[in-house]
C-alpha positions as a Markdown table, in Angstrom:
| # | Residue | x | y | z |
|---|---|---|---|---|
| 1 | Met | -0.4 | 0.1 | -0.2 |
| 2 | Leu | 1.4 | 3.3 | -1.0 |
| 3 | His | 0.1 | 7.1 | 0.2 |
| 4 | Ala | 1.2 | 10.0 | -1.2 |
| 5 | Glu | -0.1 | 14.1 | -1.3 |
| 6 | Ala | -0.3 | 15.8 | -4.4 |
| 7 | Arg | -1.7 | 18.7 | -5.9 |
| 8 | Arg | -4.2 | 18.9 | -8.2 |
| 9 | Gly | -4.6 | 22.9 | -9.2 |
| 10 | Arg | -3.9 | 25.4 | -6.2 |
| 11 | Ala | -6.9 | 24.7 | -3.7 |
| 12 | Ala | -6.9 | 20.8 | -4.1 |
| 13 | Lys | -4.7 | 18.6 | -2.0 |
| 14 | Pro | -6.0 | 15.2 | -2.9 |
| 15 | Arg | -4.3 | 12.6 | -0.8 |
| 16 | Leu | -3.6 | 9.6 | -2.9 |
| 17 | Trp | -3.4 | 6.0 | -2.2 |
| 18 | Met | -1.8 | 3.1 | -4.4 |
| 19 | Gly | -1.6 | -0.9 | -4.1 |
| 20 | Leu | -3.0 | -4.1 | -5.6 |
| 21 | Ala | -6.5 | -4.4 | -5.8 |
| 22 | Arg | -7.8 | -6.1 | -3.0 |
| 23 | Ser | -11.1 | -7.7 | -3.9 |
| 24 | Glu | -13.1 | -8.0 | -6.8 |
| 25 | Ser | -15.4 | -4.9 | -6.4 |
| 26 | Glu | -11.6 | -2.6 | -6.8 |
| 27 | Val | -10.7 | -4.9 | -9.7 |
| 28 | Arg | -13.9 | -3.7 | -11.2 |
| 29 | Glu | -13.7 | 0.1 | -10.3 |
| 30 | Ala | -10.3 | -0.2 | -12.2 |
| 31 | Gln | -12.2 | -1.9 | -15.5 |
| 32 | Lys | -14.8 | 1.0 | -15.3 |
| 33 | Leu | -12.3 | 3.5 | -15.5 |
| 34 | Arg | -10.7 | 1.8 | -18.4 |
| 35 | Trp | -13.8 | 1.8 | -19.9 |
| 36 | Lys | -14.3 | 5.7 | -19.7 |
| 37 | Ile | -10.8 | 6.5 | -20.9 |
| 38 | Phe | -10.6 | 3.7 | -23.8 |
| 39 | Ala | -14.2 | 3.3 | -24.6 |
| 40 | Glu | -15.6 | 7.0 | -23.9 |
| 41 | Glu | -12.7 | 9.5 | -24.4 |
| 42 | Leu | -10.9 | 7.6 | -26.8 |
| 43 | Gly | -13.6 | 5.6 | -29.0 |
| 44 | Ala | -12.1 | 2.0 | -28.7 |
| 45 | Arg | -14.3 | -0.9 | -29.4 |
| 46 | Leu | -13.7 | -2.7 | -26.2 |
| 47 | Arg | -14.9 | -6.7 | -26.8 |
| 48 | Ser | -16.8 | -6.6 | -23.1 |
| 49 | Pro | -19.6 | -8.5 | -22.2 |
| 50 | Glu | -21.0 | -5.8 | -19.8 |
| 51 | Pro | -21.2 | -2.3 | -21.4 |
| 52 | Gly | -19.6 | 0.0 | -19.2 |
| 53 | Val | -16.9 | -2.3 | -17.5 |
| 54 | Asp | -14.1 | -2.9 | -19.7 |
| 55 | Arg | -13.5 | -6.8 | -19.0 |
| 56 | Asp | -11.5 | -9.5 | -20.8 |
| 57 | Met | -10.1 | -13.0 | -20.4 |
| 58 | Val | -6.7 | -12.0 | -19.8 |
| 59 | Asp | -7.9 | -10.0 | -16.3 |
| 60 | Pro | -8.4 | -12.9 | -14.0 |
| 61 | Tyr | -4.8 | -14.0 | -14.7 |
| 62 | Cys | -3.1 | -10.3 | -13.5 |
| 63 | Glu | -2.9 | -7.9 | -10.5 |
| 64 | His | -4.2 | -4.6 | -10.9 |
| 65 | Leu | -2.6 | -1.8 | -9.6 |
| 66 | Val | -4.9 | 1.1 | -8.9 |
| 67 | Val | -4.4 | 4.8 | -7.5 |
| 68 | Arg | -7.2 | 5.9 | -5.3 |
| 69 | Asp | -8.1 | 9.7 | -4.3 |
| 70 | Glu | -9.0 | 8.8 | -0.2 |
| 71 | Asn | -11.2 | 12.4 | -0.2 |
| 72 | Ser | -13.2 | 11.0 | -3.2 |
| 73 | Gly | -13.2 | 7.5 | -2.7 |
| 74 | Glu | -12.7 | 7.4 | -6.5 |
| 75 | Val | -10.6 | 5.2 | -8.4 |
| 76 | Val | -8.2 | 7.7 | -10.6 |
| 77 | Gly | -5.6 | 5.4 | -12.6 |
| 78 | Thr | -4.6 | 1.9 | -12.8 |
| 79 | Tyr | -2.3 | -0.9 | -14.7 |
| 80 | Arg | -2.4 | -4.7 | -14.8 |
| 81 | Leu | 0.7 | -6.8 | -14.2 |
| 82 | Leu | 0.9 | -10.2 | -15.5 |
| 83 | Thr | 4.0 | -12.3 | -14.2 |
| 84 | Gly | 5.7 | -14.4 | -16.8 |
| 85 | Ala | 4.1 | -18.0 | -14.6 |
| 86 | Gln | 0.6 | -16.4 | -15.1 |
| 87 | Ala | 1.0 | -16.1 | -18.8 |
| 88 | Arg | 2.0 | -19.2 | -19.1 |
| 89 | Arg | -1.5 | -20.5 | -17.1 |
| 90 | Leu | -3.0 | -18.1 | -19.7 |
| 91 | Gly | -1.3 | -19.0 | -22.7 |
| 92 | Gly | 0.6 | -16.4 | -23.4 |
| 93 | Phe | 1.5 | -12.8 | -22.9 |
| 94 | Tyr | -1.4 | -10.8 | -24.3 |
| 95 | Ser | 0.7 | -9.0 | -26.4 |
| 96 | Asp | 1.5 | -12.2 | -28.5 |
| 97 | Asp | -1.9 | -11.5 | -30.0 |
| 98 | Glu | -0.5 | -8.7 | -32.0 |
| 99 | Phe | 2.9 | -9.7 | -32.1 |
| 100 | Asp | 5.4 | -13.1 | -32.4 |
| 101 | Leu | 7.0 | -12.7 | -29.2 |
| 102 | Thr | 9.4 | -16.0 | -30.4 |
| 103 | Arg | 12.6 | -14.2 | -29.4 |
| 104 | Leu | 11.7 | -12.9 | -25.9 |
| 105 | Arg | 10.3 | -16.8 | -24.9 |
| 106 | His | 13.5 | -17.3 | -22.9 |
| 107 | Leu | 12.7 | -14.3 | -20.6 |
| 108 | Gln | 9.3 | -15.2 | -19.7 |
| 109 | Asp | 9.8 | -16.3 | -16.0 |
| 110 | Arg | 11.6 | -13.0 | -15.7 |
| 111 | Thr | 9.1 | -10.5 | -17.0 |
| 112 | Val | 6.3 | -8.6 | -16.0 |
| 113 | Glu | 4.0 | -7.2 | -18.5 |
| 114 | Val | 2.0 | -4.1 | -17.9 |
| 115 | Gly | -1.2 | -3.2 | -19.9 |
| 116 | Arg | -4.3 | -1.6 | -19.8 |
| 117 | Ser | -2.7 | 2.0 | -18.6 |
| 118 | Cys | -4.9 | 4.7 | -17.5 |
| 119 | Val | -5.7 | 7.7 | -15.5 |
| 120 | His | -8.4 | 10.0 | -15.1 |
| 121 | Pro | -8.0 | 13.1 | -17.0 |
| 122 | Gly | -8.3 | 15.0 | -13.9 |
| 123 | Tyr | -5.2 | 13.2 | -12.4 |
| 124 | Arg | -2.8 | 13.0 | -15.4 |
| 125 | Asn | 0.4 | 14.5 | -13.4 |
| 126 | Gly | 3.6 | 13.6 | -11.8 |
| 127 | Ala | 2.5 | 12.6 | -8.7 |
| 128 | Thr | -0.5 | 9.9 | -10.1 |
| 129 | Ile | 2.2 | 9.0 | -12.6 |
| 130 | Ala | 5.5 | 8.4 | -10.0 |
| 131 | Leu | 2.9 | 5.9 | -8.2 |
| 132 | Leu | 1.4 | 4.1 | -10.6 |
| 133 | Trp | 5.6 | 3.3 | -12.0 |
| 134 | Ser | 6.9 | 2.8 | -8.0 |
| 135 | Gly | 4.0 | 0.7 | -7.5 |
| 136 | Ile | 5.2 | -1.3 | -11.0 |
| 137 | Ala | 8.9 | -1.6 | -9.6 |
| 138 | Gln | 8.4 | -2.9 | -6.2 |
| 139 | Phe | 6.1 | -5.6 | -7.8 |
| 140 | Met | 8.6 | -6.5 | -10.1 |
| 141 | Gln | 11.1 | -6.8 | -7.1 |
| 142 | Arg | 8.7 | -8.9 | -5.3 |
| 143 | His | 8.5 | -11.5 | -7.8 |
| 144 | Arg | 12.6 | -11.0 | -8.8 |
| 145 | Cys | 11.7 | -9.9 | -12.6 |
| 146 | Glu | 14.5 | -8.4 | -14.6 |
| 147 | Tyr | 12.5 | -7.7 | -17.1 |
| 148 | Leu | 9.1 | -5.3 | -18.6 |
| 149 | Ile | 7.6 | -5.4 | -21.7 |
| 150 | Gly | 4.4 | -3.6 | -22.5 |
| 151 | Cys | 2.7 | -1.8 | -26.0 |
| 152 | Ala | 3.0 | 1.6 | -25.7 |
| 153 | Ser | 0.3 | 3.3 | -28.7 |
| 154 | Leu | 0.8 | 5.6 | -31.0 |
| 155 | Gly | -2.7 | 7.6 | -32.8 |
| 156 | Met | -4.1 | 6.7 | -36.2 |
| 157 | Ala | -6.4 | 9.8 | -36.7 |
| 158 | Asp | -4.2 | 11.0 | -39.4 |
| 159 | Gly | -4.1 | 7.1 | -41.1 |
| 160 | Gly | -0.9 | 6.1 | -39.5 |
| 161 | His | 1.7 | 8.6 | -40.9 |
| 162 | Thr | 2.5 | 10.3 | -37.6 |
| 163 | Ala | 2.9 | 6.8 | -36.3 |
| 164 | Ala | 5.1 | 5.9 | -38.8 |
| 165 | Ser | 7.5 | 9.5 | -38.1 |
| 166 | Leu | 7.3 | 8.0 | -35.0 |
| 167 | Tyr | 8.9 | 4.9 | -35.2 |
| 168 | Asn | 11.2 | 6.0 | -37.9 |
| 169 | Arg | 12.6 | 8.5 | -35.2 |
| 170 | Leu | 12.9 | 5.7 | -32.6 |
| 171 | Arg | 14.4 | 3.0 | -34.5 |
| 172 | Glu | 17.6 | 5.2 | -34.9 |
| 173 | Thr | 17.5 | 6.1 | -31.1 |
| 174 | Ser | 16.3 | 3.0 | -29.4 |
| 175 | Leu | 15.8 | -0.1 | -31.6 |
| 176 | Ser | 16.4 | -3.5 | -29.4 |
| 177 | Pro | 19.2 | -5.5 | -30.2 |
| 178 | Ile | 18.2 | -8.3 | -33.1 |
| 179 | Glu | 18.2 | -10.8 | -30.4 |
| 180 | Tyr | 14.8 | -8.8 | -28.8 |
| 181 | Arg | 13.2 | -8.5 | -32.3 |
| 182 | Val | 9.3 | -9.1 | -32.8 |
| 183 | Phe | 7.4 | -9.0 | -35.4 |
| 184 | Pro | 3.7 | -7.6 | -35.8 |
| 185 | Arg | 1.2 | -9.9 | -36.5 |
| 186 | Cys | -0.7 | -7.2 | -38.4 |
| 187 | Ala | 2.2 | -4.8 | -39.4 |
| 188 | Leu | 1.5 | -0.7 | -40.0 |
| 189 | Pro | 2.3 | -0.5 | -44.2 |
| 190 | Leu | 5.3 | 1.9 | -43.6 |
| 191 | Asp | 6.7 | 1.7 | -46.8 |
| 192 | Arg | 3.5 | 3.5 | -47.6 |
| 193 | Leu | 2.9 | 6.0 | -45.4 |
| 194 | Asp | 5.2 | 9.2 | -45.1 |
| 195 | Ala | 7.6 | 8.7 | -42.2 |
| 196 | Thr | 9.2 | 12.3 | -42.3 |
| 197 | Leu | 6.6 | 14.3 | -40.4 |
| 198 | Pro | 7.6 | 16.0 | -37.3 |
| 199 | Ala | 5.8 | 14.6 | -34.2 |
| 200 | Glu | 6.3 | 14.4 | -30.7 |
| 201 | Leu | 6.4 | 11.6 | -28.7 |
| 202 | Pro | 3.8 | 10.8 | -26.4 |
| 203 | Pro | 4.2 | 10.8 | -22.9 |
| 204 | Leu | 4.1 | 7.2 | -22.3 |
| 205 | Val | 6.6 | 6.2 | -25.1 |
| 206 | Lys | 8.7 | 9.5 | -23.9 |
| 207 | Gly | 9.0 | 7.6 | -20.6 |
| 208 | Tyr | 9.5 | 4.5 | -21.4 |
| 209 | Val | 12.7 | 5.4 | -23.5 |
| 210 | Arg | 13.5 | 7.9 | -21.1 |
| 211 | Cys | 14.2 | 5.5 | -18.4 |
| 212 | Gly | 16.3 | 3.2 | -21.1 |
| 213 | Ala | 13.4 | 1.0 | -23.1 |
| 214 | Tyr | 13.8 | -0.9 | -26.3 |
| 215 | Val | 11.7 | -0.6 | -29.4 |
| 216 | Cys | 11.8 | -4.5 | -30.3 |
| 217 | Gly | 10.7 | -3.6 | -33.9 |
| 218 | Glu | 7.9 | -2.3 | -36.1 |
| 219 | Pro | 4.4 | -1.0 | -34.9 |
| 220 | Ala | 1.1 | -3.5 | -34.9 |
| 221 | Trp | -1.7 | -1.9 | -36.3 |
| 222 | Asp | -4.6 | -2.8 | -33.2 |
| 223 | Pro | -7.9 | -2.5 | -35.2 |
| 224 | Asp | -9.9 | -2.0 | -32.1 |
| 225 | Phe | -8.0 | 0.6 | -30.2 |
| 226 | Asp | -7.1 | 2.2 | -34.3 |
| 227 | Thr | -3.5 | 2.7 | -32.5 |
| 228 | Ala | -0.2 | 1.6 | -33.8 |
| 229 | Asp | 1.3 | -0.3 | -31.3 |
| 230 | Leu | 5.2 | -0.5 | -30.3 |
| 231 | Leu | 6.4 | -3.4 | -28.1 |
| 232 | Met | 8.8 | -2.2 | -25.5 |
| 233 | Leu | 10.9 | -3.9 | -23.3 |
| 234 | Leu | 13.0 | -2.5 | -20.4 |
| 235 | Pro | 15.8 | -4.7 | -19.0 |
| 236 | Leu | 16.1 | -3.5 | -15.4 |
| 237 | Ser | 19.9 | -3.7 | -16.0 |
| 238 | Arg | 19.1 | -0.6 | -18.6 |
| 239 | Leu | 17.3 | 1.6 | -16.1 |
| 240 | Asp | 18.6 | 5.1 | -15.6 |
| 241 | Gly | 20.1 | 5.5 | -12.1 |
| 242 | Arg | 18.1 | 8.4 | -11.6 |
| 243 | Tyr | 14.8 | 6.6 | -12.2 |
| 244 | Ala | 15.9 | 3.7 | -10.3 |
| 245 | Arg | 16.6 | 5.6 | -7.0 |
| 246 | His | 13.3 | 7.3 | -7.7 |
| 247 | Phe | 10.9 | 4.7 | -8.4 |
| 248 | Met | 12.6 | 1.8 | -5.9 |
| 249 | Thr | 12.9 | 4.2 | -2.8 |
| 250 | His | 9.5 | 6.7 | -3.9 |
| 251 | Val | 7.3 | 5.1 | -1.2 |
| 252 | Arg | 6.6 | 1.0 | -0.2 |
| 253 | Phe | 4.0 | -1.7 | -0.4 |
| 254 | Glu | 3.0 | -2.2 | 3.3 |
């Protein structure tokens, strides 16, 4: 369990709690937040059996990290975490649906996959993100994991030209060694897109890269979310020292 106080605006000082969901009702709160962000805000086509709740077959195998504003009682941020052992029970990582992960298979037992990350619009600040990343880091320590993988999404509002341009930029600076390369099952048609546009990296991708993560190959197209997804791999051995000190010592699970 983690606690921190964070400013939101000048007047409010929400008291933020962060930890793993401890009950089905807390998981459901996280799933409702995911629906609000992904379906209502971003327009994703979610294949959930229950409207208003983003629930899928992967959820029961995951731990769910949540940030709650204790003043309002509202869940305002979440990540779901899938260990290699649980992925084995599931039949693979969630990102197996988008990428051929054969070259990462030998890392599975030492890997945590993160996904379904979202934060309430009113809490998209450094304090909320720091709590989530601290929780992920400490979860990895607890499970003795050395690698983090996850998909980072690029918008496709212009048909993919900006996504292609961002990948073109990232492959010059952050492309993984060939032994960590993955292959999209539904590849973005990079050869038919303008990859020369100036574009700003989304905050999540920028955060991964600053921490030392690799981009493991070309993006996959996710038709449900209409995004171009990059498979990111962060070996903890590459985690920048400043971030390691911050996330590993920021706060502690009780």
